[in-house]
N, CA, C and O atoms as a Tinker XYZ file with bonds, in Angstrom:
   540  protein
     1  N      5.604000  249.172000  102.919000    73     2
     2  CA     4.772000  249.204000  102.091000    64     1     3
     3  C      3.068000  248.982000  103.070000    63     2     4     5
     4  O      2.719000  248.500000  104.148000    81     3
     5  N      2.398000  249.685000  101.865000    73     3     6
     6  CA     1.047000  249.290000  101.749000    64     5     7
     7  C      0.344000  247.660000  102.292000    63     6     8     9
     8  O      0.405000  246.550000  101.765000    81     7
     9  N     -0.414000  248.216000  103.766000    73     7    10
    10  CA    -1.352000  247.772000  103.464000    64     9    11
    11  C     -2.427000  247.794000  102.747000    63    10    12    13
    12  O     -2.744000  248.905000  102.322000    81    11
    13  N     -3.644000  246.182000  102.252000    73    11    14
    14  CA    -4.733000  246.228000  101.949000    64    13    15
    15  C     -5.399000  246.554000  102.544000    63    14    16    17
    16  O     -5.476000  245.740000  103.464000    81    15
    17  N     -6.394000  247.721000  102.755000    73    15    18
    18  CA    -7.439000  247.443000  102.776000    64    17    19
    19  C     -8.938000  247.047000  102.854000    63    18    20    21
    20  O     -9.836000  247.497000  102.141000    81    19
    21  N     -9.045000  246.188000  103.776000    73    19    22
    22  CA   -10.031000  245.386000  104.500000    64    21    23
    23  C    -11.844000  246.559000  104.450000    63    22    24    25
    24  O    -12.413000  247.524000  104.961000    81    23
    25  N    -12.019000  244.952000  102.926000    73    23    26
    26  CA   -13.680000  245.763000  102.679000    64    25    27
    27  C    -14.459000  245.352000  103.793000    63    26    28    29
    28  O    -14.223000  244.820000  104.878000    81    27
    29  N    -16.103000  246.029000  102.798000    73    27    30
    30  CA   -17.279000  244.857000  103.031000    64    29    31
    31  C    -18.477000  244.652000  102.259000    63    30    32    33
    32  O    -19.327000  245.536000  102.152000    81    31
    33  N    -18.552000  243.818000  101.859000    73    31    34
    34  CA   -20.486000  244.410000  100.934000    64    33    35
    35  C    -21.422000  244.011000  101.612000    63    34    36    37
    36  O    -21.449000  242.949000  102.234000    81    35
    37  N    -22.422000  244.968000  101.545000    73    35    38
    38  CA   -23.317000  244.553000  102.209000    64    37    39
    39  C    -24.361000  245.608000  101.397000    63    38    40    41
    40  O    -23.993000  246.086000  100.323000    81    39
    41  N    -25.592000  245.922000  101.929000    73    39    42
    42  CA   -27.124000  246.189000  100.984000    64    41    43
    43  C    -26.434000  247.486000  100.885000    63    42    44    45
    44  O    -25.780000  247.739000  101.897000    81    43
    45  N    -26.396000  248.251000  100.097000    73    43    46
    46  CA   -26.996000  249.794000  100.278000    64    45    47
    47  C    -28.080000  250.053000   99.144000    63    46    48    49
    48  O    -28.311000  249.431000   98.108000    81    47
    49  N    -28.618000  251.095000   99.654000    73    47    50
    50  CA   -29.768000  251.978000   98.950000    64    49    51
    51  C    -29.920000  252.912000   98.468000    63    50    52    53
    52  O    -29.869000  253.881000   99.224000    81    51
    53  N    -30.128000  253.133000   97.318000    73    51    54
    54  CA   -29.254000  254.115000   95.782000    64    53    55
    55  C    -30.438000  254.199000   94.768000    63    54    56    57
    56  O    -31.085000  253.180000   94.526000    81    55
    57  N    -30.809000  255.667000   94.028000    73    55    58
    58  CA   -31.196000  255.604000   93.899000    64    57    59
    59  C    -30.817000  256.486000   92.692000    63    58    60    61
    60  O    -29.847000  257.243000   92.666000    81    59
    61  N    -32.241000  256.176000   91.092000    73    59    62
    62  CA   -30.959000  256.093000   89.623000    64    61    63
    63  C    -31.745000  256.689000   88.432000    63    62    64    65
    64  O    -32.364000  256.234000   87.470000    81    63
    65  N    -31.464000  257.830000   88.895000    73    63    66
    66  CA   -32.500000  259.380000   87.241000    64    65    67
    67  C    -32.087000  258.300000   86.304000    63    66    68    69
    68  O    -31.032000  257.671000   86.389000    81    67
    69  N    -33.205000  258.106000   85.214000    73    67    70
    70  CA   -33.058000  257.323000   83.909000    64    69    71
    71  C    -34.742000  257.438000   83.057000    63    70    72    73
    72  O    -35.850000  256.903000   83.075000    81    71
    73  N    -34.132000  258.301000   82.508000    73    71    74
    74  CA   -34.813000  259.019000   81.538000    64    73    75
    75  C    -35.858000  260.060000   82.697000    63    74    76    77
    76  O    -37.019000  259.696000   82.886000    81    75
    77  N    -35.557000  260.776000   83.098000    73    75    78
    78  CA   -36.486000  261.219000   83.762000    64    77    79
    79  C    -37.111000  260.730000   85.108000    63    78    80    81
    80  O    -37.241000  261.523000   86.041000    81    79
    81  N    -37.443000  259.615000   85.196000    73    79    82
    82  CA   -38.004000  258.044000   85.874000    64    81    83
    83  C    -36.656000  258.316000   87.384000    63    82    84    85
    84  O    -35.437000  258.142000   87.396000    81    83
    85  N    -37.488000  258.725000   88.312000    73    83    86
    86  CA   -36.808000  258.031000   90.103000    64    85    87
    87  C    -36.909000  256.687000   89.926000    63    86    88    89
    88  O    -37.830000  256.015000   89.461000    81    87
    89  N    -36.070000  256.447000   90.265000    73    87    90
    90  CA   -35.566000  254.269000   90.541000    64    89    91
    91  C    -34.407000  253.859000   91.652000    63    90    92    93
    92  O    -33.199000  253.628000   91.612000    81    91
    93  N    -36.123000  253.917000   93.339000    73    91    94
    94  CA   -35.390000  253.420000   93.544000    64    93    95
    95  C    -34.608000  251.700000   94.469000    63    94    96    97
    96  O    -35.229000  250.716000   94.871000    81    95
    97  N    -33.286000  251.947000   94.504000    73    95    98
    98  CA   -32.932000  250.133000   94.315000    64    97    99
    99  C    -31.503000  250.467000   96.396000    63    98   100   101
   100  O    -30.842000  251.194000   97.137000    81    99
   101  N    -32.253000  248.708000   95.917000    73    99   102
   102  CA   -31.282000  248.032000   96.957000    64   101   103
   103  C    -30.082000  246.758000   96.962000    63   102   104   105
   104  O    -30.105000  245.532000   97.066000    81   103
   105  N    -29.300000  247.554000   96.831000    73   103   106
   106  CA   -28.341000  245.882000   95.893000    64   105   107
   107  C    -27.226000  246.135000   97.116000    63   106   108   109
   108  O    -27.221000  247.129000   97.841000    81   107
   109  N    -26.023000  244.712000   97.205000    73   107   110
   110  CA   -24.614000  244.701000   97.176000    64   109   111
   111  C    -24.037000  246.072000   96.984000    63   110   112   113
   112  O    -23.791000  246.891000   96.099000    81   111
   113  N    -23.946000  245.879000   98.367000    73   111   114
   114  CA   -22.014000  247.786000   97.458000    64   113   115
   115  C    -20.995000  247.104000   97.998000    63   114   116   117
   116  O    -21.352000  246.064000   98.551000    81   115
   117  N    -19.302000  247.446000   98.039000    73   115   118
   118  CA   -18.079000  247.537000   98.520000    64   117   119
   119  C    -17.891000  248.452000   99.305000    63   118   120   121
   120  O    -17.683000  249.521000   98.731000    81   119
   121  N    -17.858000  248.538000  101.465000    73   119   122
   122  CA   -17.789000  249.408000  101.724000    64   121   123
   123  C    -16.104000  249.046000  102.393000    63   122   124   125
   124  O    -15.383000  248.052000  102.473000    81   123
   125  N    -16.044000  250.180000  102.698000    73   123   126
   126  CA   -14.449000  250.333000  103.356000    64   125   127
   127  C    -14.957000  250.199000  104.789000    63   126   128   129
   128  O    -15.758000  251.024000  105.228000    81   127
   129  N    -14.329000  248.753000  105.843000    73   127   130
   130  CA   -14.916000  248.945000  106.494000    64   129   131
   131  C    -13.882000  249.933000  108.406000    63   130   132   133
   132  O    -14.153000  249.965000  109.606000    81   131
   133  N    -12.528000  250.615000  107.330000    73   131   134
   134  CA   -12.059000  251.391000  108.602000    64   133   135
   135  C    -12.939000  252.291000  108.325000    63   134   136   137
   136  O    -14.056000  252.437000  108.821000    81   135
   137  N    -12.293000  253.038000  107.329000    73   135   138
   138  CA   -14.091000  254.442000  106.552000    64   137   139
   139  C    -15.142000  254.736000  106.456000    63   138   140   141
   140  O    -15.849000  255.715000  106.217000    81   139
   141  N    -15.196000  253.472000  106.737000    73   139   142
   142  CA   -17.343000  252.988000  106.070000    64   141   143
   143  C    -17.611000  253.952000  104.946000    63   142   144   145
   144  O    -18.682000  254.555000  104.877000    81   143
   145  N    -16.486000  254.126000  103.916000    73   143   146
   146  CA   -17.065000  255.148000  102.782000    64   145   147
   147  C    -17.363000  253.798000  101.395000    63   146   148   149
   148  O    -16.908000  252.659000  101.295000    81   147
   149  N    -18.239000  254.525000  100.571000    73   147   150
   150  CA   -18.633000  253.212000   99.616000    64   149   151
   151  C    -17.088000  253.506000   98.425000    63   150   152   153
   152  O    -16.589000  254.506000   97.910000    81   151
   153  N    -16.872000  252.461000   98.415000    73   151   154
   154  CA   -15.695000  252.138000   97.638000    64   153   155
   155  C    -16.484000  251.944000   96.411000    63   154   156   157
   156  O    -17.401000  251.124000   96.446000    81   155
   157  N    -16.256000  252.552000   95.404000    73   155   158
   158  CA   -16.249000  251.133000   92.942000    64   157   159
   159  C    -15.457000  250.525000   93.229000    63   158   160   161
   160  O    -14.249000  250.425000   93.444000    81   159
   161  N    -17.405000  249.582000   93.180000    73   159   162
   162  CA   -16.896000  248.142000   92.539000    64   161   163
   163  C    -17.560000  248.404000   90.750000    63   162   164   165
   164  O    -18.662000  248.842000   90.418000    81   163
   165  N    -16.502000  247.981000   89.950000    73   163   166
   166  CA   -17.397000  247.975000   88.904000    64   165   167
   167  C    -18.553000  247.608000   88.791000    63   166   168   169
   168  O    -19.601000  248.171000   88.476000    81   167
   169  N    -18.106000  245.995000   89.252000    73   167   170
   170  CA   -19.410000  244.577000   89.063000    64   169   171
   171  C    -20.155000  244.920000   89.996000    63   170   172   173
   172  O    -21.318000  244.723000   89.643000    81   171
   173  N    -20.115000  245.218000   90.729000    73   171   174
   174  CA   -21.342000  245.387000   92.367000    64   173   175
   175  C    -21.868000  247.193000   91.326000    63   174   176   177
   176  O    -22.517000  247.877000   92.118000    81   175
   177  N    -21.818000  247.441000   90.862000    73   175   178
   178  CA   -21.619000  248.618000   90.410000    64   177   179
   179  C    -23.045000  248.438000   89.197000    63   178   180   181
   180  O    -23.947000  249.209000   88.873000    81   179
   181  N    -22.770000  247.375000   88.882000    73   179   182
   182  CA   -23.558000  247.299000   87.023000    64   181   183
   183  C    -24.539000  246.962000   87.371000    63   182   184   185
   184  O    -25.501000  247.650000   87.029000    81   183
   185  N    -24.807000  245.621000   88.305000    73   183   186
   186  CA   -25.623000  244.793000   88.945000    64   185   187
   187  C    -26.489000  245.761000   89.352000    63   186   188   189
   188  O    -27.694000  245.622000   89.141000    81   187
   189  N    -25.864000  247.138000   90.146000    73   187   190
   190  CA   -27.499000  247.678000   90.402000    64   189   191
   191  C    -27.996000  248.267000   89.093000    63   190   192   193
   192  O    -28.956000  247.847000   88.446000    81   191
   193  N    -27.026000  249.543000   88.716000    73   191   194
   194  CA   -27.920000  249.997000   87.621000    64   193   195
   195  C    -28.370000  248.734000   86.473000    63   194   196   197
   196  O    -29.234000  249.072000   85.664000    81   195
   197  N    -27.998000  247.747000   86.400000    73   195   198
   198  CA   -28.876000  246.102000   85.914000    64   197   199
   199  C    -30.907000  246.506000   86.571000    63   198   200   201
   200  O    -32.020000  246.601000   86.054000    81   199
   201  N    -30.291000  246.610000   87.933000    73   199   202
   202  CA   -32.295000  246.221000   88.297000    64   201   203
   203  C    -32.495000  247.712000   88.505000    63   202   204   205
   204  O    -33.711000  247.832000   88.656000    81   203
   205  N    -31.945000  248.876000   88.587000    73   203   206
   206  CA   -32.592000  249.888000   87.759000    64   205   207
   207  C    -32.879000  249.858000   86.879000    63   206   208   209
   208  O    -34.056000  250.139000   86.654000    81   207
   209  N    -31.857000  249.443000   85.618000    73   207   210
   210  CA   -32.403000  249.398000   83.794000    64   209   211
   211  C    -33.888000  248.113000   84.211000    63   210   212   213
   212  O    -34.853000  248.189000   83.450000    81   211
   213  N    -33.938000  247.377000   85.008000    73   211   214
   214  CA   -35.123000  246.605000   84.789000    64   213   215
   215  C    -36.640000  247.167000   85.372000    63   214   216   217
   216  O    -37.654000  246.819000   84.767000    81   215
   217  N    -36.705000  247.743000   86.155000    73   215   218
   218  CA   -37.042000  248.400000   87.554000    64   217   219
   219  C    -38.147000  249.303000   85.562000    63   218   220   221
   220  O    -39.058000  248.984000   84.797000    81   219
   221  N    -37.344000  250.210000   85.718000    73   219   222
   222  CA   -37.531000  251.201000   84.463000    64   221   223
   223  C    -38.296000  250.028000   82.911000    63   222   224   225
   224  O    -39.180000  250.042000   82.053000    81   223
   225  N    -37.854000  249.694000   83.117000    73   223   226
   226  CA   -38.697000  247.811000   81.684000    64   225   227
   227  C    -39.912000  247.554000   81.787000    63   226   228   229
   228  O    -40.971000  247.628000   81.163000    81   227
   229  N    -39.393000  247.164000   82.945000    73   227   230
   230  CA   -40.868000  247.201000   84.054000    64   229   231
   231  C    -42.057000  248.155000   83.705000    63   230   232   233
   232  O    -43.001000  247.852000   82.976000    81   231
   233  N    -41.904000  249.132000   84.218000    73   231   234
   234  CA   -42.472000  250.441000   83.972000    64   233   235
   235  C    -42.984000  250.879000   82.406000    63   234   236   237
   236  O    -44.109000  251.010000   81.926000    81   235
   237  N    -41.538000  251.050000   81.810000    73   235   238
   238  CA   -41.926000  251.496000   80.334000    64   237   239
   239  C    -42.360000  250.185000   79.115000    63   238   240   241
   240  O    -41.999000  250.514000   77.985000    81   239
   241  N    -43.093000  248.725000   79.182000    73   239   242
   242  CA   -42.957000  247.866000   78.418000    64   241   243
   243  C    -42.072000  247.861000   77.773000    63   242   244   245
   244  O    -42.261000  248.072000   76.575000    81   243
   245  N    -41.040000  247.680000   78.138000    73   243   246
   246  CA   -40.417000  247.320000   77.106000    64   245   247
   247  C    -38.575000  246.163000   76.722000    63   246   248   249
   248  O    -37.533000  246.275000   77.369000    81   247
   249  N    -38.702000  245.668000   76.102000    73   247   250
   250  CA   -38.323000  244.333000   75.648000    64   249   251
   251  C    -37.452000  244.230000   76.490000    63   250   252   253
   252  O    -37.182000  244.971000   77.435000    81   251
   253  N    -36.939000  243.179000   76.110000    73   251   254
   254  CA   -35.414000  242.332000   77.794000    64   253   255
   255  C    -34.232000  242.183000   76.729000    63   254   256   257
   256  O    -34.434000  241.874000   75.554000    81   255
   257  N    -33.710000  242.288000   76.958000    73   255   258
   258  CA   -32.321000  241.576000   76.731000    64   257   259
   259  C    -32.688000  239.772000   76.880000    63   258   260   261
   260  O    -32.447000  238.906000   76.038000    81   259
   261  N    -33.203000  239.639000   77.957000    73   259   262
   262  CA   -33.065000  238.249000   77.946000    64   261   263
   263  C    -34.706000  237.682000   76.850000    63   262   264   265
   264  O    -34.699000  236.474000   76.609000    81   263
   265  N    -35.466000  238.167000   76.495000    73   263   266
   266  CA   -36.503000  238.033000   75.928000    64   265   267
   267  C    -36.601000  238.011000   74.336000    63   266   268   269
   268  O    -37.408000  237.492000   73.566000    81   267
   269  N    -35.362000  238.848000   74.138000    73   267   270
   270  CA   -34.489000  239.302000   72.831000    64   269   271
   271  C    -34.006000  238.282000   72.640000    63   270   272   273
   272  O    -34.401000  237.636000   71.670000    81   271
   273  N    -33.152000  237.845000   73.345000    73   271   274
   274  CA   -32.198000  236.205000   72.945000    64   273   275
   275  C    -33.080000  234.720000   73.036000    63   274   276   277
   276  O    -32.720000  233.615000   72.631000    81   275
   277  N    -34.030000  235.007000   73.540000    73   275   278
   278  CA   -34.592000  234.142000   73.643000    64   277   279
   279  C    -35.575000  233.307000   72.733000    63   278   280   281
   280  O    -35.878000  232.134000   72.948000    81   279
   281  N    -36.163000  234.308000   71.377000    73   279   282
   282  CA   -36.901000  234.859000   70.512000    64   281   283
   283  C    -35.805000  233.987000   69.804000    63   282   284   285
   284  O    -35.622000  232.775000   69.688000    81   283
   285  N    -35.357000  234.767000   69.512000    73   283   286
   286  CA   -33.828000  234.767000   67.990000    64   285   287
   287  C    -33.349000  232.968000   68.010000    63   286   288   289
   288  O    -33.006000  232.287000   67.044000    81   287
   289  N    -33.538000  232.365000   70.120000    73   287   290
   290  CA   -32.608000  230.605000   69.790000    64   289   291
   291  C    -34.561000  229.807000   69.927000    63   290   292   293
   292  O    -34.457000  228.581000   69.982000    81   291
   293  N    -35.883000  230.207000   69.974000    73   291   294
   294  CA   -36.295000  229.634000   69.504000    64   293   295
   295  C    -36.827000  229.703000   68.061000    63   294   296   297
   296  O    -37.763000  228.962000   67.761000    81   295
   297  N    -36.354000  230.452000   67.239000    73   295   298
   298  CA   -36.963000  230.696000   65.438000    64   297   299
   299  C    -35.009000  230.433000   64.989000    63   298   300   301
   300  O    -34.792000  229.958000   63.875000    81   299
   301  N    -34.269000  230.633000   65.534000    73   299   302
   302  CA   -32.644000  229.706000   65.210000    64   301   303
   303  C    -31.827000  230.854000   64.363000    63   302   304   305
   304  O    -31.009000  230.496000   63.516000    81   303
   305  N    -32.067000  232.206000   64.612000    73   303   306
   306  CA   -32.435000  233.589000   64.148000    64   305   307
   307  C    -30.810000  233.941000   64.666000    63   306   308   309
   308  O    -30.567000  233.955000   65.872000    81   307
   309  N    -29.761000  234.215000   63.683000    73   307   310
   310  CA   -28.970000  234.451000   63.782000    64   309   311
   311  C    -29.293000  236.157000   64.867000    63   310   312   313
   312  O    -30.407000  236.359000   65.349000    81   311
   313  N    -28.251000  237.055000   65.040000    73   311   314
   314  CA   -28.225000  238.343000   65.382000    64   313   315
   315  C    -28.251000  239.031000   63.562000    63   314   316   317
   316  O    -28.928000  240.010000   63.250000    81   315
   317  N    -27.933000  238.750000   63.209000    73   315   318
   318  CA   -28.071000  239.847000   62.093000    64   317   319
   319  C    -28.822000  239.583000   60.876000    63   318   320   321
   320  O    -29.077000  240.357000   59.954000    81   319
   321  N    -29.271000  237.818000   61.094000    73   319   322
   322  CA   -31.084000  237.053000   61.222000    64   321   323
   323  C    -31.881000  238.247000   60.467000    63   322   324   325
   324  O    -32.236000  238.690000   59.375000    81   323
   325  N    -31.899000  238.470000   62.136000    73   323   326
   326  CA   -32.829000  238.801000   63.175000    64   325   327
   327  C    -33.285000  240.774000   62.354000    63   326   328   329
   328  O    -34.352000  241.162000   61.878000    81   327
   329  N    -31.811000  241.613000   62.542000    73   327   330
   330  CA   -31.469000  242.167000   62.132000    64   329   331
   331  C    -32.359000  243.022000   60.801000    63   330   332   333
   332  O    -33.096000  243.988000   60.603000    81   331
   333  N    -31.610000  241.760000   60.031000    73   331   334
   334  CA   -31.773000  242.088000   58.160000    64   333   335
   335  C    -33.714000  241.848000   58.254000    63   334   336   337
   336  O    -34.502000  242.471000   57.542000    81   335
   337  N    -34.083000  240.878000   59.232000    73   335   338
   338  CA   -35.847000  241.224000   58.791000    64   337   339
   339  C    -35.840000  242.263000   59.096000    63   338   340   341
   340  O    -35.889000  242.980000   58.097000    81   339
   341  N    -35.776000  243.239000   60.694000    73   339   342
   342  CA   -36.517000  243.985000   61.088000    64   341   343
   343  C    -36.379000  245.144000   60.779000    63   342   344   345
   344  O    -36.924000  246.096000   61.338000    81   343
   345  N    -34.813000  245.235000   58.833000    73   343   346
   346  CA   -34.421000  246.152000   58.789000    64   345   347
   347  C    -33.210000  247.022000   59.743000    63   346   348   349
   348  O    -32.738000  248.092000   59.359000    81   347
   349  N    -33.054000  246.754000   60.260000    73   347   350
   350  CA   -32.465000  247.461000   61.261000    64   349   351
   351  C    -29.759000  246.564000   60.287000    63   350   352   353
   352  O    -29.215000  245.681000   59.624000    81   351
   353  N    -29.339000  248.435000   61.471000    73   351   354
   354  CA   -28.030000  247.725000   61.581000    64   353   355
   355  C    -27.893000  246.034000   62.448000    63   354   356   357
   356  O    -29.030000  245.572000   62.548000    81   355
   357  N    -27.519000  245.698000   62.661000    73   355   358
   358  CA   -26.846000  244.011000   63.254000    64   357   359
   359  C    -26.347000  244.608000   64.832000    63   358   360   361
   360  O    -26.750000  244.107000   65.882000    81   359
   361  N    -25.536000  245.598000   64.763000    73   359   362
   362  CA   -25.429000  247.009000   66.109000    64   361   363
   363  C    -26.214000  246.565000   66.895000    63   362   364   365
   364  O    -26.171000  245.739000   67.807000    81   363
   365  N    -27.156000  247.378000   66.331000    73   363   366
   366  CA   -28.825000  248.019000   66.528000    64   365   367
   367  C    -29.004000  246.122000   67.919000    63   366   368   369
   368  O    -28.629000  245.951000   69.079000    81   367
   369  N    -29.703000  245.218000   66.955000    73   367   370
   370  CA   -30.309000  244.233000   67.612000    64   369   371
   371  C    -29.164000  244.144000   68.956000    63   370   372   373
   372  O    -29.447000  244.271000   70.147000    81   371
   373  N    -27.951000  243.915000   68.421000    73   371   374
   374  CA   -26.405000  243.889000   69.665000    64   373   375
   375  C    -27.104000  244.231000   69.945000    63   374   376   377
   376  O    -28.169000  243.626000   70.072000    81   375
   377  N    -26.856000  245.697000   70.269000    73   375   378
   378  CA   -26.953000  246.339000   72.539000    64   377   379
   379  C    -27.879000  246.742000   72.235000    63   378   380   381
   380  O    -28.053000  247.959000   72.309000    81   379
   381  N    -29.062000  245.738000   71.670000    73   379   382
   382  CA   -30.290000  245.550000   72.964000    64   381   383
   383  C    -29.868000  244.884000   73.344000    63   382   384   385
   384  O    -29.242000  245.110000   74.379000    81   383
   385  N    -29.900000  243.625000   72.808000    73   383   386
   386  CA   -28.977000  242.419000   73.378000    64   385   387
   387  C    -28.481000  242.330000   74.810000    63   386   388   389
   388  O    -28.799000  241.702000   75.819000    81   387
   389  N    -27.374000  243.415000   74.395000    73   387   390
   390  CA   -26.277000  244.276000   75.694000    64   389   391
   391  C    -27.182000  245.039000   76.784000    63   390   392   393
   392  O    -26.699000  245.677000   77.719000    81   391
   393  N    -28.418000  244.904000   76.566000    73   391   394
   394  CA   -29.206000  246.114000   77.943000    64   393   395
   395  C    -29.541000  247.109000   77.421000    63   394   396   397
   396  O    -30.369000  247.724000   78.093000    81   395
   397  N    -29.261000  247.585000   76.467000    73   395   398
   398  CA   -29.639000  249.263000   75.916000    64   397   399
   399  C    -31.139000  249.520000   75.879000    63   398   400   401
   400  O    -31.873000  249.333000   76.850000    81   399
   401  N    -31.449000  249.858000   74.964000    73   399   402
   402  CA   -33.300000  250.063000   75.243000    64   401   403
   403  C    -34.142000  250.779000   73.737000    63   402   404   405
   404  O    -34.285000  251.844000   73.135000    81   403
   405  N    -34.349000  250.010000   73.713000    73   403   406
   406  CA   -34.427000  250.124000   71.921000    64   405   407
   407  C    -36.454000  251.166000   71.554000    63   406   408   409
   408  O    -37.630000  250.803000   71.585000    81   407
   409  N    -35.318000  253.166000   71.107000    73   407   410
   410  CA   -37.398000  253.521000   70.909000    64   409   411
   411  C    -38.028000  252.524000   70.696000    63   410   412   413
   412  O    -38.076000  251.314000   70.472000    81   411
   413  N    -38.713000  253.892000   70.913000    73   411   414
   414  CA   -39.942000  253.007000   71.032000    64   413   415
   415  C    -40.072000  251.823000   69.655000    63   414   416   417
   416  O    -39.749000  250.637000   69.586000    81   415
   417  N    -40.846000  252.995000   68.405000    73   415   418
   418  CA   -40.941000  251.784000   67.269000    64   417   419
   419  C    -40.134000  250.833000   67.468000    63   418   420   421
   420  O    -40.320000  249.971000   66.608000    81   419
   421  N    -39.176000  250.508000   68.307000    73   419   422
   422  CA   -38.194000  249.191000   67.834000    64   421   423
   423  C    -39.208000  248.760000   68.260000    63   422   424   425
   424  O    -40.132000  248.357000   67.554000    81   423
   425  N    -39.190000  248.783000   69.862000    73   423   426
   426  CA   -40.106000  248.025000   71.530000    64   425   427
   427  C    -41.585000  247.070000   70.858000    63   426   428   429
   428  O    -42.119000  245.977000   71.045000    81   427
   429  N    -41.747000  248.106000   70.129000    73   427   430
   430  CA   -43.421000  247.557000   69.406000    64   429   431
   431  C    -43.081000  246.623000   68.604000    63   430   432   433
   432  O    -43.537000  245.488000   68.466000    81   431
   433  N    -42.230000  247.177000   68.070000    73   431   434
   434  CA   -42.380000  245.965000   66.200000    64   433   435
   435  C    -41.832000  244.873000   67.004000    63   434   436   437
   436  O    -42.384000  243.774000   66.951000    81   435
   437  N    -40.445000  245.124000   68.001000    73   435   438
   438  CA   -39.990000  243.768000   68.998000    64   437   439
   439  C    -41.668000  242.686000   69.349000    63   438   440   441
   440  O    -42.329000  241.793000   68.818000    81   439
   441  N    -41.664000  243.485000   70.494000    73   439   442
   442  CA   -42.969000  243.009000   70.753000    64   441   443
   443  C    -44.033000  242.233000   69.932000    63   442   444   445
   444  O    -44.588000  241.141000   70.058000    81   443
   445  N    -44.096000  243.429000   68.881000    73   443   446
   446  CA   -44.856000  242.738000   68.182000    64   445   447
   447  C    -45.006000  241.394000   67.272000    63   446   448   449
   448  O    -45.988000  240.806000   66.818000    81   447
   449  N    -43.889000  241.213000   67.218000    73   447   450
   450  CA   -42.884000  240.113000   66.211000    64   449   451
   451  C    -42.969000  238.506000   67.701000    63   450   452   453
   452  O    -43.508000  237.422000   67.921000    81   451
   453  N    -42.446000  239.041000   68.011000    73   451   454
   454  CA   -42.802000  237.753000   69.657000    64   453   455
   455  C    -44.274000  236.726000   69.949000    63   454   456   457
   456  O    -44.670000  235.568000   70.078000    81   455
   457  N    -44.762000  238.460000   69.929000    73   455   458
   458  CA   -46.023000  238.253000   70.400000    64   457   459
   459  C    -46.800000  237.288000   68.858000    63   458   460   461
   460  O    -47.493000  236.308000   69.134000    81   459
   461  N    -46.660000  237.560000   67.773000    73   459   462
   462  CA   -47.526000  236.713000   66.696000    64   461   463
   463  C    -47.106000  236.574000   64.862000    63   462   464   465
   464  O    -46.926000  237.192000   63.813000    81   463
   465  N    -47.137000  235.270000   65.515000    73   463   466
   466  CA   -46.050000  234.579000   64.403000    64   465   467
   467  C    -46.960000  235.181000   63.325000    63   466   468   469
   468  O    -47.390000  236.060000   64.071000    81   467
   469  N    -47.294000  235.304000   62.721000    73   467   470
   470  CA   -47.180000  235.921000   61.067000    64   469   471
   471  C    -46.671000  237.334000   61.367000    63   470   472   473
   472  O    -46.086000  237.988000   60.505000    81   471
   473  N    -46.934000  237.858000   62.767000    73   471   474
   474  CA   -45.811000  239.227000   61.974000    64   473   475
   475  C    -44.335000  238.567000   61.284000    63   474   476   477
   476  O    -44.021000  239.010000   60.180000    81   475
   477  N    -43.454000  237.538000   61.914000    73   475   478
   478  CA   -42.697000  237.337000   61.167000    64   477   479
   479  C    -43.377000  236.364000   60.194000    63   478   480   481
   480  O    -42.996000  236.822000   59.116000    81   479
   481  N    -44.176000  235.267000   59.896000    73   479   482
   482  CA   -43.701000  235.147000   58.267000    64   481   483
   483  C    -44.385000  236.638000   57.313000    63   482   484   485
   484  O    -43.834000  236.841000   56.231000    81   483
   485  N    -45.213000  237.341000   57.608000    73   483   486
   486  CA   -45.171000  238.192000   57.124000    64   485   487
   487  C    -44.047000  239.353000   56.710000    63   486   488   489
   488  O    -44.072000  239.940000   55.628000    81   487
   489  N    -43.096000  239.574000   57.714000    73   487   490
   490  CA   -41.573000  239.980000   57.423000    64   489   491
   491  C    -40.705000  239.391000   56.335000    63   490   492   493
   492  O    -40.427000  239.658000   55.166000    81   491
   493  N    -40.254000  238.040000   57.653000    73   491   494
   494  CA   -39.575000  237.004000   56.256000    64   493   495
   495  C    -39.774000  237.092000   55.159000    63   494   496   497
   496  O    -38.804000  237.371000   54.454000    81   495
   497  N    -41.683000  236.812000   54.228000    73   495   498
   498  CA   -41.563000  237.253000   52.816000    64   497   499
   499  C    -41.252000  238.351000   52.206000    63   498   500   501
   500  O    -41.282000  238.303000   50.977000    81   499
   501  N    -40.860000  239.673000   52.877000    73   499   502
   502  CA   -41.168000  240.808000   52.337000    64   501   503
   503  C    -39.285000  240.642000   52.139000    63   502   504   505
   504  O    -38.782000  240.921000   51.051000    81   503
   505  N    -38.510000  240.220000   53.190000    73   503   506
   506  CA   -37.633000  240.059000   53.845000    64   505   507
   507  C    -37.175000  238.957000   51.811000    63   506   508   509
   508  O    -37.925000  238.248000   51.140000    81   507
   509  N    -35.519000  239.415000   51.533000    73   507   510
   510  CA   -34.535000  238.635000   50.307000    64   509   511
   511  C    -33.908000  238.240000   50.292000    63   510   512   513
   512  O    -33.596000  237.313000   49.545000    81   511
   513  N    -33.112000  238.923000   51.470000    73   511   514
   514  CA   -31.816000  239.193000   52.051000    64   513   515
   515  C    -31.543000  238.098000   53.860000    63   514   516   517
   516  O    -30.815000  238.350000   54.820000    81   515
   517  N    -32.481000  236.961000   53.612000    73   515   518
   518  CA   -32.299000  236.438000   55.457000    64   517   519
   519  C    -31.881000  235.238000   54.550000    63   518   520   521
   520  O    -32.084000  235.169000   53.338000    81   519
   521  N    -31.162000  234.151000   55.459000    73   519   522
   522  CA   -31.492000  232.716000   55.009000    64   521   523
   523  C    -33.269000  232.209000   55.711000    63   522   524   525
   524  O    -33.900000  233.204000   56.069000    81   523
   525  N    -33.717000  231.414000   55.826000    73   523   526
   526  CA   -34.855000  229.804000   55.745000    64   525   527
   527  C    -34.323000  229.219000   57.612000    63   526   528   529
   528  O    -33.180000  228.897000   57.937000    81   527
   529  N    -34.822000  229.228000   57.984000    73   527   530
   530  CA   -34.209000  229.087000   59.558000    64   529   531
   531  C    -34.457000  227.558000   59.307000    63   530   532   533
   532  O    -34.522000  227.082000   58.174000    81   531
   533  N    -34.604000  226.746000   60.593000    73   531   534
   534  CA   -34.395000  226.108000   60.454000    64   533   535
   535  C    -35.568000  225.750000   61.455000    63   534   536   537
   536  O    -36.303000  225.436000   60.519000    81   535
   537  N    -36.122000  225.598000   62.221000    73   535   538
   538  CA   -37.792000  225.941000   63.283000    64   537   539
   539  C    -38.537000  224.806000   62.992000    63   538   540
   540  O    -39.657000  224.661000   63.481000    81   539
């Protein structure tokens, strides 16, 4: 019969390399109480990676998934509708909302769209495939 190991969660500092830039992040991590070794924990590891990604987004002025979702909610647009307005595949927008970094051009387009409602109107007028939201 094997004994379950006891684990402890404590702050751990790690350095992440994102597109050639280093980001130091201190976040909760799982450790083996007996050996003191770091233990993989998908949930905690993913949270630490997201902290590093957020630092990268701030440094590079990249739109966040939350900003995109908030914009869609405020304009009553589905992912498919916004992707169509932008001339993108719906999968592209879904990936951005899951945390993928947009290309520089797509990042600029999304930021401009969110900042200036007239851009949204102009894009909407040019689009023939999107239903009119009830804003």
